[in-house]
Biopython code that builds the backbone (N, CA, C, O; Angstrom):
import numpy as np
from Bio.PDB.StructureBuilder import StructureBuilder

atoms = [
    (1, "MET", "N", (30.636, 13.245, 38.583)),
    (1, "MET", "CA", (30.593, 12.557, 37.658)),
    (1, "MET", "C", (32.040, 12.737, 36.674)),
    (1, "MET", "O", (32.594, 13.740, 36.223)),
    (2, "ASN", "N", (32.373, 11.168, 36.574)),
    (2, "ASN", "CA", (33.654, 10.924, 35.601)),
    (2, "ASN", "C", (33.237, 11.527, 34.036)),
    (2, "ASN", "O", (32.090, 11.676, 33.615)),
    (3, "VAL", "N", (34.074, 11.724, 33.561)),
    (3, "VAL", "CA", (34.354, 12.102, 32.225)),
    (3, "VAL", "C", (33.422, 10.838, 31.099)),
    (3, "VAL", "O", (32.600, 11.013, 30.200)),
    (4, "HIS", "N", (34.079, 9.508, 31.730)),
    (4, "HIS", "CA", (33.931, 8.456, 30.885)),
    (4, "HIS", "C", (32.048, 8.141, 31.027)),
    (4, "HIS", "O", (31.208, 8.174, 30.128)),
    (5, "LEU", "N", (31.889, 7.876, 32.356)),
    (5, "LEU", "CA", (30.613, 7.857, 32.590)),
    (5, "LEU", "C", (29.396, 8.672, 31.686)),
    (5, "LEU", "O", (28.351, 8.259, 31.183)),
    (6, "LYS", "N", (30.204, 10.384, 31.732)),
    (6, "LYS", "CA", (29.254, 11.361, 31.063)),
    (6, "LYS", "C", (29.107, 10.731, 29.660)),
    (6, "LYS", "O", (28.022, 10.516, 29.120)),
    (7, "HIS", "N", (30.575, 10.401, 29.017)),
    (7, "HIS", "CA", (30.603, 9.935, 27.525)),
    (7, "HIS", "C", (29.408, 8.818, 27.431)),
    (7, "HIS", "O", (28.424, 8.941, 26.702)),
    (8, "ILE", "N", (29.648, 7.778, 28.239)),
    (8, "ILE", "CA", (28.783, 6.930, 27.912)),
    (8, "ILE", "C", (27.246, 7.032, 27.983)),
    (8, "ILE", "O", (26.510, 6.424, 27.206)),
    (9, "ILE", "N", (26.785, 7.893, 29.030)),
    (9, "ILE", "CA", (25.279, 8.204, 28.952)),
    (9, "ILE", "C", (25.112, 8.783, 27.878)),
    (9, "ILE", "O", (24.035, 8.476, 27.367)),
    (10, "CYS", "N", (25.949, 9.786, 27.064)),
    (10, "CYS", "CA", (25.966, 10.843, 26.457)),
    (10, "CYS", "C", (25.512, 9.655, 24.941)),
    (10, "CYS", "O", (24.365, 9.820, 24.527)),
    (11, "VAL", "N", (26.113, 8.884, 24.420)),
    (11, "VAL", "CA", (26.113, 7.996, 23.619)),
    (11, "VAL", "C", (25.086, 7.197, 23.782)),
    (11, "VAL", "O", (24.465, 6.985, 22.740)),
    (12, "PHE", "N", (24.539, 6.481, 25.084)),
    (12, "PHE", "CA", (23.432, 5.844, 25.469)),
    (12, "PHE", "C", (22.085, 6.729, 24.781)),
    (12, "PHE", "O", (21.109, 6.124, 24.339)),
    (13, "PHE", "N", (22.184, 8.211, 24.762)),
    (13, "PHE", "CA", (21.251, 8.682, 24.846)),
    (13, "PHE", "C", (20.980, 8.940, 23.012)),
    (13, "PHE", "O", (19.928, 8.726, 22.411)),
    (14, "ILE", "N", (22.014, 9.348, 22.551)),
    (14, "ILE", "CA", (22.357, 9.465, 20.995)),
    (14, "ILE", "C", (21.848, 8.193, 20.418)),
    (14, "ILE", "O", (20.890, 8.324, 19.656)),
    (15, "VAL", "N", (22.361, 6.804, 20.658)),
    (15, "VAL", "CA", (21.626, 5.416, 20.056)),
    (15, "VAL", "C", (20.289, 5.499, 20.455)),
    (15, "VAL", "O", (19.425, 5.320, 19.597)),
    (16, "SER", "N", (19.992, 5.723, 21.528)),
    (16, "SER", "CA", (18.522, 5.780, 21.672)),
    (16, "SER", "C", (17.732, 6.438, 20.875)),
    (16, "SER", "O", (16.799, 5.873, 20.304)),
    (17, "ALA", "N", (17.976, 7.627, 20.738)),
    (17, "ALA", "CA", (17.190, 8.682, 19.779)),
    (17, "ALA", "C", (17.401, 8.191, 18.233)),
    (17, "ALA", "O", (16.561, 8.242, 17.335)),
    (18, "ALA", "N", (18.761, 7.696, 18.155)),
    (18, "ALA", "CA", (18.468, 7.130, 16.567)),
    (18, "ALA", "C", (17.711, 5.635, 16.388)),
    (18, "ALA", "O", (17.362, 5.214, 15.286)),
    (19, "LEU", "N", (17.542, 4.999, 17.485)),
    (19, "LEU", "CA", (16.988, 3.982, 16.968)),
    (19, "LEU", "C", (15.390, 4.196, 17.110)),
    (19, "LEU", "O", (14.604, 3.495, 16.473)),
    (20, "ALA", "N", (14.865, 5.472, 18.217)),
    (20, "ALA", "CA", (13.716, 5.488, 18.229)),
    (20, "ALA", "C", (13.268, 6.202, 17.028)),
    (20, "ALA", "O", (12.159, 6.029, 16.524)),
    (21, "ALA", "N", (14.295, 7.130, 16.517)),
    (21, "ALA", "CA", (13.935, 7.788, 14.894)),
    (21, "ALA", "C", (13.570, 6.597, 13.609)),
    (21, "ALA", "O", (12.682, 6.582, 12.756)),
    (22, "LYS", "N", (14.485, 5.823, 13.864)),
    (22, "LYS", "CA", (14.888, 4.740, 12.627)),
    (22, "LYS", "C", (13.376, 3.875, 12.987)),
    (22, "LYS", "O", (12.743, 3.560, 11.980)),
    (23, "ALA", "N", (12.813, 3.509, 14.220)),
    (23, "ALA", "CA", (11.598, 2.939, 14.421)),
    (23, "ALA", "C", (10.384, 3.553, 13.601)),
    (23, "ALA", "O", (9.609, 2.990, 12.827)),
    (24, "GLN", "N", (10.460, 4.963, 14.033)),
    (24, "GLN", "CA", (9.228, 5.980, 13.819)),
    (24, "GLN", "C", (9.247, 5.705, 12.085)),
    (24, "GLN", "O", (8.308, 5.303, 11.397)),
    (25, "GLY", "N", (10.574, 6.048, 11.666)),
    (25, "GLY", "CA", (10.823, 5.928, 10.041)),
    (25, "GLY", "C", (9.744, 4.709, 9.191)),
    (25, "GLY", "O", (8.865, 4.756, 8.331)),
    (26, "SER", "N", (10.523, 3.501, 10.141)),
    (26, "SER", "CA", (9.687, 2.331, 9.741)),
    (26, "SER", "C", (8.148, 2.217, 9.722)),
    (26, "SER", "O", (7.513, 1.716, 8.794)),
    (27, "ILE", "N", (7.584, 2.773, 10.926)),
    (27, "ILE", "CA", (5.927, 2.691, 11.377)),
    (27, "ILE", "C", (5.824, 3.710, 10.014)),
    (27, "ILE", "O", (5.284, 3.142, 9.065)),
    (28, "ASP", "N", (6.142, 4.773, 9.814)),
    (28, "ASP", "CA", (5.839, 5.799, 8.582)),
    (28, "ASP", "C", (5.964, 5.140, 7.442)),
    (28, "ASP", "O", (5.002, 5.047, 6.679)),
    (29, "SER", "N", (6.801, 4.755, 7.245)),
    (29, "SER", "CA", (6.953, 3.659, 5.781)),
    (29, "SER", "C", (5.887, 2.564, 5.354)),
    (29, "SER", "O", (5.443, 2.300, 4.237)),
    (30, "GLU", "N", (5.536, 1.846, 6.969)),
    (30, "GLU", "CA", (4.591, 0.929, 6.640)),
    (30, "GLU", "C", (3.551, 1.426, 6.439)),
    (30, "GLU", "O", (3.051, 0.913, 5.438)),
    (31, "LYS", "N", (2.632, 2.546, 7.078)),
    (31, "LYS", "CA", (2.029, 3.426, 6.691)),
    (31, "LYS", "C", (1.502, 4.387, 5.131)),
    (31, "LYS", "O", (0.401, 4.750, 4.717)),
    (32, "SER", "N", (2.697, 4.507, 4.688)),
    (32, "SER", "CA", (2.754, 4.930, 3.496)),
    (32, "SER", "C", (2.543, 3.744, 2.619)),
    (32, "SER", "O", (1.599, 3.855, 1.836)),
    (33, "LEU", "N", (3.319, 2.468, 2.577)),
    (33, "LEU", "CA", (3.030, 1.801, 1.896)),
    (33, "LEU", "C", (1.518, 0.874, 1.858)),
    (33, "LEU", "O", (1.119, 0.187, 0.918)),
    (34, "ASP", "N", (0.864, 1.091, 3.138)),
    (34, "ASP", "CA", (-0.400, 0.808, 3.377)),
    (34, "ASP", "C", (-1.442, 1.955, 2.533)),
    (34, "ASP", "O", (-2.523, 1.634, 2.039)),
    (35, "THR", "N", (-0.972, 3.067, 2.502)),
    (35, "THR", "CA", (-1.612, 4.193, 2.030)),
    (35, "THR", "C", (-1.882, 3.725, 0.174)),
    (35, "THR", "O", (-2.968, 3.840, -0.395)),
    (36, "PHE", "N", (-0.635, 3.221, -0.456)),
    (36, "PHE", "CA", (-0.369, 3.316, -1.631)),
    (36, "PHE", "C", (-1.168, 1.948, -1.858)),
    (36, "PHE", "O", (-1.570, 1.740, -3.003)),
    (37, "LEU", "N", (-1.411, 1.079, -0.950)),
    (37, "LEU", "CA", (-2.182, -0.302, -1.390)),
    (37, "LEU", "C", (-3.608, -0.044, -1.408)),
    (37, "LEU", "O", (-4.476, -0.716, -1.965)),
    (38, "ALA", "N", (-3.764, 1.223, -0.593)),
    (38, "ALA", "CA", (-5.507, 1.315, -0.549)),
    (38, "ALA", "C", (-5.938, 2.108, -1.862)),
    (38, "ALA", "O", (-6.992, 2.001, -2.488)),
    (39, "ARG", "N", (-4.795, 2.969, -2.125)),
    (39, "ARG", "CA", (-5.348, 3.667, -3.501)),
    (39, "ARG", "C", (-5.129, 2.662, -4.820)),
    (39, "ARG", "O", (-5.770, 2.714, -5.869)),
    (40, "TYR", "N", (-4.199, 1.861, -4.530)),
    (40, "TYR", "CA", (-4.262, 0.719, -5.731)),
    (40, "TYR", "C", (-5.453, -0.197, -5.574)),
    (40, "TYR", "O", (-6.156, -0.220, -6.584)),
    (41, "GLU", "N", (-5.798, -0.831, -4.746)),
    (41, "GLU", "CA", (-6.911, -1.228, -4.345)),
    (41, "GLU", "C", (-8.363, -0.504, -5.156)),
    (41, "GLU", "O", (-9.090, -0.949, -6.044)),
    (42, "GLN", "N", (-8.371, 0.320, -4.670)),
    (42, "GLN", "CA", (-9.292, 1.532, -4.796)),
    (42, "GLN", "C", (-9.339, 1.410, -6.584)),
    (42, "GLN", "O", (-10.132, 0.813, -7.312)),
    (43, "SER", "N", (-8.200, 2.202, -6.885)),
    (43, "SER", "CA", (-8.314, 1.901, -8.388)),
    (43, "SER", "C", (-8.592, 0.895, -9.166)),
    (43, "SER", "O", (-9.157, 0.975, -10.256)),
    (44, "CYS", "N", (-8.104, -0.340, -8.492)),
    (44, "CYS", "CA", (-8.629, -1.754, -8.911)),
    (44, "CYS", "C", (-10.258, -1.855, -9.160)),
    (44, "CYS", "O", (-10.820, -2.217, -10.193)),
    (45, "GLU", "N", (-10.743, -1.509, -8.146)),
    (45, "GLU", "CA", (-12.408, -1.791, -7.811)),
    (45, "GLU", "C", (-12.765, -0.742, -9.010)),
    (45, "GLU", "O", (-13.430, -1.244, -9.916)),
    (46, "ASP", "N", (-12.389, 0.795, -9.174)),
    (46, "ASP", "CA", (-12.872, 1.611, -9.893)),
    (46, "ASP", "C", (-13.017, 1.271, -11.638)),
    (46, "ASP", "O", (-13.906, 1.592, -12.427)),
    (47, "CYS", "N", (-11.712, 0.465, -11.846)),
    (47, "CYS", "CA", (-11.583, -0.075, -13.576)),
    (47, "CYS", "C", (-12.603, -1.159, -13.233)),
    (47, "CYS", "O", (-13.420, -1.107, -14.153)),
    (48, "LEU", "N", (-12.942, -2.039, -12.445)),
    (48, "LEU", "CA", (-13.654, -3.039, -12.591)),
    (48, "LEU", "C", (-14.991, -2.546, -12.462)),
    (48, "LEU", "O", (-15.800, -3.194, -13.126)),
    (49, "ASN", "N", (-15.395, -1.733, -11.902)),
    (49, "ASN", "CA", (-16.636, -1.210, -11.944)),
    (49, "ASN", "C", (-16.871, -0.720, -13.395)),
    (49, "ASN", "O", (-17.738, -1.201, -14.125)),
    (50, "LEU", "N", (-15.893, 0.433, -13.810)),
    (50, "LEU", "CA", (-15.819, 1.016, -15.254)),
    (50, "LEU", "C", (-16.351, -0.049, -16.158)),
    (50, "LEU", "O", (-17.386, 0.234, -16.763)),
    (51, "ARG", "N", (-15.782, -1.308, -16.365)),
    (51, "ARG", "CA", (-16.219, -2.599, -17.171)),
    (51, "ARG", "C", (-17.369, -3.027, -17.056)),
    (51, "ARG", "O", (-17.997, -3.496, -18.006)),
    (52, "GLU", "N", (-17.860, -2.923, -15.766)),
    (52, "GLU", "CA", (-18.865, -3.528, -15.359)),
    (52, "GLU", "C", (-20.052, -2.675, -16.668)),
    (52, "GLU", "O", (-20.822, -3.248, -17.440)),
    (53, "ARG", "N", (-19.788, -1.056, -16.500)),
    (53, "ARG", "CA", (-21.015, 0.013, -16.647)),
    (53, "ARG", "C", (-20.767, -0.296, -18.052)),
    (53, "ARG", "O", (-21.768, -0.486, -18.743)),
    (54, "VAL", "N", (-19.529, -0.389, -18.647)),
    (54, "VAL", "CA", (-19.687, -0.733, -20.064)),
    (54, "VAL", "C", (-20.176, -1.989, -20.452)),
    (54, "VAL", "O", (-21.046, -1.985, -21.322)),
    (55, "ASP", "N", (-19.848, -2.937, -20.046)),
    (55, "ASP", "CA", (-20.545, -4.287, -20.612)),
    (55, "ASP", "C", (-21.818, -4.062, -20.312)),
    (55, "ASP", "O", (-22.563, -4.757, -21.003)),
    (56, "SER", "N", (-22.448, -3.269, -19.451)),
    (56, "SER", "CA", (-24.325, -2.742, -19.192)),
    (56, "SER", "C", (-24.558, -2.352, -20.599)),
    (56, "SER", "O", (-25.697, -2.561, -21.016)),
    (57, "GLY", "N", (-23.583, -1.754, -21.523)),
    (57, "GLY", "CA", (-24.075, -0.867, -22.462)),
    (57, "GLY", "C", (-23.629, 0.794, -22.096)),
    (57, "GLY", "O", (-23.594, 1.682, -22.948)),
    (58, "GLU", "N", (-23.406, 0.920, -21.101)),
    (58, "GLU", "CA", (-23.470, 2.422, -20.631)),
    (58, "GLU", "C", (-22.152, 2.961, -21.610)),
    (58, "GLU", "O", (-21.164, 2.257, -21.820)),
    (59, "LYS", "N", (-22.333, 4.320, -22.153)),
    (59, "LYS", "CA", (-20.817, 4.903, -22.784)),
    (59, "LYS", "C", (-19.944, 5.530, -22.008)),
    (59, "LYS", "O", (-20.308, 6.231, -21.063)),
    (60, "ILE", "N", (-18.758, 5.349, -22.315)),
    (60, "ILE", "CA", (-17.867, 5.690, -21.439)),
    (60, "ILE", "C", (-16.953, 6.392, -22.307)),
    (60, "ILE", "O", (-16.759, 5.921, -23.428)),
    (61, "SER", "N", (-16.438, 7.315, -21.999)),
    (61, "SER", "CA", (-15.316, 8.229, -23.027)),
    (61, "SER", "C", (-14.228, 7.250, -22.864)),
    (61, "SER", "O", (-14.011, 6.617, -21.831)),
    (62, "LYS", "N", (-13.548, 7.173, -23.981)),
    (62, "LYS", "CA", (-12.198, 6.338, -24.069)),
    (62, "LYS", "C", (-11.127, 6.976, -23.248)),
    (62, "LYS", "O", (-10.242, 6.195, -22.898)),
    (63, "ASP", "N", (-11.004, 8.211, -22.862)),
    (63, "ASP", "CA", (-10.044, 8.973, -22.681)),
    (63, "ASP", "C", (-10.408, 8.504, -21.600)),
    (63, "ASP", "O", (-9.646, 7.563, -21.376)),
    (64, "GLN", "N", (-11.575, 8.664, -20.284)),
    (64, "GLN", "CA", (-11.982, 8.361, -19.329)),
    (64, "GLN", "C", (-11.501, 6.976, -18.926)),
    (64, "GLN", "O", (-11.300, 6.852, -17.718)),
    (65, "ALA", "N", (-11.268, 5.881, -19.704)),
    (65, "ALA", "CA", (-11.117, 4.256, -19.407)),
    (65, "ALA", "C", (-9.758, 4.180, -19.421)),
    (65, "ALA", "O", (-9.195, 3.449, -18.606)),
    (66, "GLU", "N", (-8.877, 5.088, -20.551)),
    (66, "GLU", "CA", (-7.493, 5.040, -20.544)),
    (66, "GLU", "C", (-6.812, 5.477, -19.535)),
    (66, "GLU", "O", (-5.698, 5.010, -19.297)),
    (67, "TYR", "N", (-7.478, 6.638, -18.624)),
    (67, "TYR", "CA", (-6.790, 7.261, -17.247)),
    (67, "TYR", "C", (-6.880, 6.688, -16.459)),
    (67, "TYR", "O", (-5.972, 6.806, -15.637)),
    (68, "MET", "N", (-7.874, 5.793, -16.174)),
    (68, "MET", "CA", (-8.466, 4.658, -15.207)),
    (68, "MET", "C", (-7.539, 3.757, -15.324)),
    (68, "MET", "O", (-6.869, 3.532, -14.316)),
    (69, "VAL", "N", (-7.265, 3.054, -16.480)),
    (69, "VAL", "CA", (-6.465, 2.125, -16.696)),
    (69, "VAL", "C", (-4.919, 2.248, -16.223)),
    (69, "VAL", "O", (-4.306, 1.475, -15.487)),
    (70, "GLN", "N", (-4.471, 3.401, -16.833)),
    (70, "GLN", "CA", (-3.439, 3.912, -16.713)),
    (70, "GLN", "C", (-2.660, 4.170, -15.443)),
    (70, "GLN", "O", (-1.435, 4.135, -15.330)),
    (71, "SER", "N", (-3.826, 4.516, -14.218)),
    (71, "SER", "CA", (-3.804, 5.041, -13.042)),
    (71, "SER", "C", (-3.080, 3.800, -12.423)),
    (71, "SER", "O", (-1.960, 3.573, -11.967)),
    (72, "PHE", "N", (-4.216, 3.117, -12.616)),
    (72, "PHE", "CA", (-4.228, 1.293, -11.984)),
    (72, "PHE", "C", (-2.592, 1.099, -12.040)),
    (72, "PHE", "O", (-1.809, 1.055, -11.091)),
    (73, "LEU", "N", (-2.306, 0.990, -13.546)),
    (73, "LEU", "CA", (-0.683, 0.434, -14.167)),
    (73, "LEU", "C", (0.447, 1.334, -13.275)),
    (73, "LEU", "O", (1.529, 1.023, -12.777)),
    (74, "ASN", "N", (-0.030, 2.118, -13.298)),
    (74, "ASN", "CA", (0.874, 3.520, -12.435)),
    (74, "ASN", "C", (1.081, 3.218, -11.294)),
    (74, "ASN", "O", (2.211, 3.282, -10.808)),
    (75, "LEU", "N", (-0.004, 2.815, -10.609)),
    (75, "LEU", "CA", (0.194, 2.105, -9.041)),
    (75, "LEU", "C", (0.761, 0.840, -9.008)),
    (75, "LEU", "O", (1.351, 0.420, -8.013)),
    (76, "HIS", "N", (0.585, 0.051, -10.279)),
    (76, "HIS", "CA", (1.268, -1.196, -10.002)),
    (76, "HIS", "C", (2.531, -1.280, -9.972)),
    (76, "HIS", "O", (3.165, -2.014, -9.215)),
    (77, "ARG", "N", (2.992, -0.523, -10.804)),
    (77, "ARG", "CA", (4.621, -0.593, -11.415)),
    (77, "ARG", "C", (5.337, 0.450, -10.154)),
    (77, "ARG", "O", (6.529, 0.192, -9.985)),
    (78, "LEU", "N", (4.865, 1.419, -9.381)),
    (78, "LEU", "CA", (5.469, 1.986, -8.471)),
    (78, "LEU", "C", (5.306, 0.894, -6.936)),
    (78, "LEU", "O", (6.170, 0.941, -6.061)),
    (79, "LEU", "N", (4.192, 0.052, -6.836)),
    (79, "LEU", "CA", (4.322, -0.878, -5.590)),
    (79, "LEU", "C", (5.379, -1.939, -6.047)),
    (79, "LEU", "O", (6.305, -2.213, -5.284)),
    (80, "LYS", "N", (5.256, -2.608, -7.403)),
    (80, "LYS", "CA", (5.895, -3.418, -7.769)),
    (80, "LYS", "C", (7.817, -2.924, -7.744)),
    (80, "LYS", "O", (8.768, -3.698, -7.640)),
    (81, "GLY", "N", (7.842, -1.671, -7.856)),
    (81, "GLY", "CA", (9.062, -1.391, -7.507)),
    (81, "GLY", "C", (9.443, -1.516, -5.729)),
    (81, "GLY", "O", (10.564, -1.910, -5.405)),
    (82, "MET", "N", (8.688, -1.245, -4.951)),
    (82, "MET", "CA", (9.072, -1.366, -3.360)),
    (82, "MET", "C", (8.465, -2.425, -3.156)),
    (82, "MET", "O", (8.120, -2.449, -1.975)),
    (83, "GLU", "N", (8.083, -3.521, -3.817)),
    (83, "GLU", "CA", (8.160, -4.883, -2.933)),
    (83, "GLU", "C", (9.096, -5.454, -2.121)),
    (83, "GLU", "O", (8.832, -6.185, -1.166)),
    (84, "PRO", "N", (9.922, -5.210, -2.397)),
    (84, "PRO", "CA", (10.750, -5.367, -1.368)),
    (84, "PRO", "C", (11.001, -4.810, 0.412)),
    (84, "PRO", "O", (11.465, -5.358, 1.412)),
    (85, "GLU", "N", (10.463, -3.561, 0.141)),
    (85, "GLU", "CA", (9.810, -3.092, 1.569)),
    (85, "GLU", "C", (8.595, -3.582, 1.842)),
    (85, "GLU", "O", (8.136, -3.104, 2.879)),
    (86, "LEU", "N", (7.915, -4.339, 1.316)),
    (86, "LEU", "CA", (6.448, -4.679, 2.128)),
    (86, "LEU", "C", (6.605, -5.688, 2.704)),
    (86, "LEU", "O", (7.441, -6.484, 2.277)),
    (87, "ASN", "N", (5.958, -5.935, 3.691)),
    (87, "ASN", "CA", (6.225, -6.859, 4.843)),
    (87, "ASN", "C", (5.063, -7.943, 4.180)),
    (87, "ASN", "O", (4.395, -7.636, 3.192)),
    (88, "SER", "N", (4.947, -9.144, 4.828)),
    (88, "SER", "CA", (4.367, -10.339, 4.189)),
    (88, "SER", "C", (2.320, -10.060, 4.122)),
    (88, "SER", "O", (1.623, -10.339, 3.147)),
    (89, "ARG", "N", (1.958, -9.628, 5.081)),
    (89, "ARG", "CA", (0.857, -8.877, 4.905)),
    (89, "ARG", "C", (0.378, -8.155, 3.822)),
    (89, "ARG", "O", (-0.722, -8.359, 3.307)),
    (90, "GLN", "N", (1.503, -6.972, 3.319)),
    (90, "GLN", "CA", (1.301, -6.131, 2.183)),
    (90, "GLN", "C", (1.802, -7.243, 1.035)),
    (90, "GLN", "O", (0.874, -7.403, 0.242)),
    (91, "LYS", "N", (2.569, -7.786, 0.803)),
    (91, "LYS", "CA", (2.851, -8.534, -0.281)),
    (91, "LYS", "C", (1.667, -9.261, -0.356)),
    (91, "LYS", "O", (1.187, -8.811, -1.396)),
    (92, "VAL", "N", (0.669, -10.310, 0.175)),
    (92, "VAL", "CA", (0.001, -11.133, 0.119)),
    (92, "VAL", "C", (-1.635, -9.791, -0.671)),
    (92, "VAL", "O", (-2.490, -10.053, -1.517)),
    (93, "ARG", "N", (-1.466, -8.892, -0.124)),
    (93, "ARG", "CA", (-2.265, -7.989, -0.717)),
    (93, "ARG", "C", (-2.118, -7.548, -1.806)),
    (93, "ARG", "O", (-3.121, -7.654, -2.513)),
    (94, "PHE", "N", (-1.230, -7.064, -2.274)),
    (94, "PHE", "CA", (-0.802, -6.237, -3.208)),
    (94, "PHE", "C", (-1.096, -7.826, -4.584)),
    (94, "PHE", "O", (-1.535, -7.573, -5.706)),
    (95, "ASP", "N", (-0.794, -9.103, -4.205)),
    (95, "ASP", "CA", (-1.005, -10.175, -4.970)),
    (95, "ASP", "C", (-2.272, -10.589, -5.253)),
    (95, "ASP", "O", (-2.560, -11.228, -6.265)),
    (96, "ALA", "N", (-3.425, -10.093, -3.992)),
    (96, "ALA", "CA", (-4.488, -10.114, -4.397)),
    (96, "ALA", "C", (-5.110, -9.055, -5.291)),
    (96, "ALA", "O", (-6.003, -9.299, -6.102)),
    (97, "ILE", "N", (-4.670, -8.077, -5.120)),
    (97, "ILE", "CA", (-5.272, -7.175, -5.891)),
    (97, "ILE", "C", (-5.033, -7.269, -7.379)),
    (97, "ILE", "O", (-5.957, -7.045, -8.160)),
    (98, "GLY", "N", (-3.588, -7.656, -7.877)),
    (98, "GLY", "CA", (-3.491, -7.586, -8.907)),
    (98, "GLY", "C", (-4.408, -9.076, -9.492)),
    (98, "GLY", "O", (-5.033, -8.952, -10.546)),
    (99, "SER", "N", (-4.438, -10.426, -8.761)),
    (99, "SER", "CA", (-5.134, -11.179, -9.041)),
    (99, "SER", "C", (-6.748, -10.574, -9.135)),
    (99, "SER", "O", (-7.312, -10.916, -10.174)),
    (100, "TRP", "N", (-7.290, -10.016, -8.520)),
    (100, "TRP", "CA", (-8.873, -9.495, -8.556)),
    (100, "TRP", "C", (-8.605, -8.682, -9.882)),
    (100, "TRP", "O", (-9.544, -8.959, -10.628)),
    (101, "PHE", "N", (-7.930, -7.990, -10.379)),
    (101, "PHE", "CA", (-7.807, -7.171, -11.603)),
    (101, "PHE", "C", (-7.647, -8.278, -12.806)),
    (101, "PHE", "O", (-7.958, -8.085, -13.982)),
    (102, "LYS", "N", (-7.167, -9.320, -12.326)),
    (102, "LYS", "CA", (-7.080, -10.245, -14.047)),
    (102, "LYS", "C", (-8.153, -10.871, -14.257)),
    (102, "LYS", "O", (-8.588, -11.107, -15.383)),
    (103, "THR", "N", (-8.859, -11.310, -12.864)),
    (103, "THR", "CA", (-10.082, -12.751, -13.036)),
    (103, "THR", "C", (-11.032, -11.608, -12.719)),
    (103, "THR", "O", (-12.091, -12.099, -13.108)),
    (104, "GLY", "N", (-11.387, -10.176, -12.176)),
    (104, "GLY", "CA", (-12.508, -9.858, -11.507)),
    (104, "GLY", "C", (-13.188, -10.290, -10.429)),
    (104, "GLY", "O", (-14.216, -9.823, -9.939)),
    (105, "GLU", "N", (-12.477, -11.311, -10.061)),
    (105, "GLU", "CA", (-13.102, -12.051, -8.908)),
    (105, "GLU", "C", (-12.135, -11.703, -7.916)),
    (105, "GLU", "O", (-10.957, -12.055, -7.863)),
    (106, "LYS", "N", (-12.959, -10.759, -6.915)),
    (106, "LYS", "CA", (-12.597, -10.219, -5.465)),
    (106, "LYS", "C", (-11.908, -11.609, -4.754)),
    (106, "LYS", "O", (-12.656, -12.572, -4.584)),
    (107, "PRO", "N", (-10.835, -11.685, -4.444)),
    (107, "PRO", "CA", (-10.220, -12.594, -3.061)),
    (107, "PRO", "C", (-10.383, -12.070, -1.888)),
    (107, "PRO", "O", (-10.149, -10.904, -1.570)),
    (108, "ALA", "N", (-11.014, -13.405, -0.857)),
    (108, "ALA", "CA", (-11.266, -13.250, 0.175)),
    (108, "ALA", "C", (-10.809, -12.507, 1.160)),
    (108, "ALA", "O", (-11.448, -11.974, 2.067)),
    (109, "VAL", "N", (-9.472, -12.488, 0.908)),
    (109, "VAL", "CA", (-8.309, -11.430, 1.691)),
    (109, "VAL", "C", (-8.791, -10.105, 1.866)),
    (109, "VAL", "O", (-8.824, -9.341, 2.831)),
    (110, "LEU", "N", (-9.209, -10.023, 0.513)),
    (110, "LEU", "CA", (-9.443, -8.499, 0.154)),
    (110, "LEU", "C", (-10.822, -8.103, 1.061)),
    (110, "LEU", "O", (-11.161, -6.927, 1.189)),
    (111, "ASP", "N", (-11.444, -9.024, 1.567)),
    (111, "ASP", "CA", (-13.100, -8.586, 2.271)),
    (111, "ASP", "C", (-12.720, -7.866, 3.400)),
    (111, "ASP", "O", (-12.353, -8.393, 4.450)),
    (112, "HIS", "N", (-12.821, -6.425, 3.157)),
    (112, "HIS", "CA", (-12.428, -6.201, 4.893)),
    (112, "HIS", "C", (-13.670, -5.527, 5.637)),
    (112, "HIS", "O", (-13.482, -4.812, 6.622)),
    (113, "GLU", "N", (-14.825, -5.757, 5.178)),
    (113, "GLU", "CA", (-16.149, -5.755, 5.697)),
    (113, "GLU", "C", (-16.067, -6.506, 7.427)),
    (113, "GLU", "O", (-16.515, -5.883, 8.390)),
    (114, "PRO", "N", (-15.403, -7.954, 7.578)),
    (114, "PRO", "CA", (-15.228, -8.473, 9.177)),
    (114, "PRO", "C", (-14.546, -7.017, 10.090)),
    (114, "PRO", "O", (-14.966, -6.701, 11.203)),
    (115, "LEU", "N", (-13.397, -6.232, 9.322)),
    (115, "LEU", "CA", (-12.696, -5.478, 9.820)),
    (115, "LEU", "C", (-13.415, -4.260, 10.313)),
    (115, "LEU", "O", (-13.300, -3.639, 11.370)),
    (116, "LYS", "N", (-14.244, -4.067, 9.192)),
    (116, "LYS", "CA", (-14.698, -2.695, 9.859)),
    (116, "LYS", "C", (-16.054, -2.919, 10.711)),
    (116, "LYS", "O", (-16.747, -1.925, 10.929)),
    (117, "ARG", "N", (-16.429, -4.075, 11.161)),
    (117, "ARG", "CA", (-17.705, -4.327, 11.691)),
    (117, "ARG", "C", (-16.739, -4.284, 13.075)),
    (117, "ARG", "O", (-16.991, -3.436, 13.931)),
    (118, "ALA", "N", (-15.536, -5.304, 13.276)),
    (118, "ALA", "CA", (-15.065, -4.788, 14.419)),
    (118, "ALA", "C", (-14.471, -3.979, 15.192)),
    (118, "ALA", "O", (-14.432, -4.198, 16.403)),
]
sb = StructureBuilder()
sb.init_structure("model")
sb.init_model(0)
sb.init_chain("A")
sb.init_seg("    ")
for serial, (resi, resn, name, xyz) in enumerate(atoms, 1):
    if name == "N":
        sb.init_residue(resn, " ", resi, " ")
    sb.init_atom(name, np.array(xyz, "f"), 0.0, 1.0, " ", f" {name:<3s}", serial, name[0])
structure = sb.get_structure()
């Protein structure tokens, strides 16, 4: 095999490996963002459940309430900073969770029951 052909094959394998690694990194990044969104959604639900408990007259410690709300806000800030990395589906989910927290009404886009049944 001539030297040029070996060089071309070597470059091809290096480029292929680099593209595969980049693609894997992109998949890992997307999974990581989905994990943060799941935590953000759960934190929102926890805060809203806490509000319902308080509204029903249950005594909740101020520290517990502040911790839960602060956790939600920290996740919001984190995801807001990562917003350019979110794909369109993730952006819709991020906005829907924020809306849910503000209004107390869960948007239909966050109804995961059909996915669980499927």
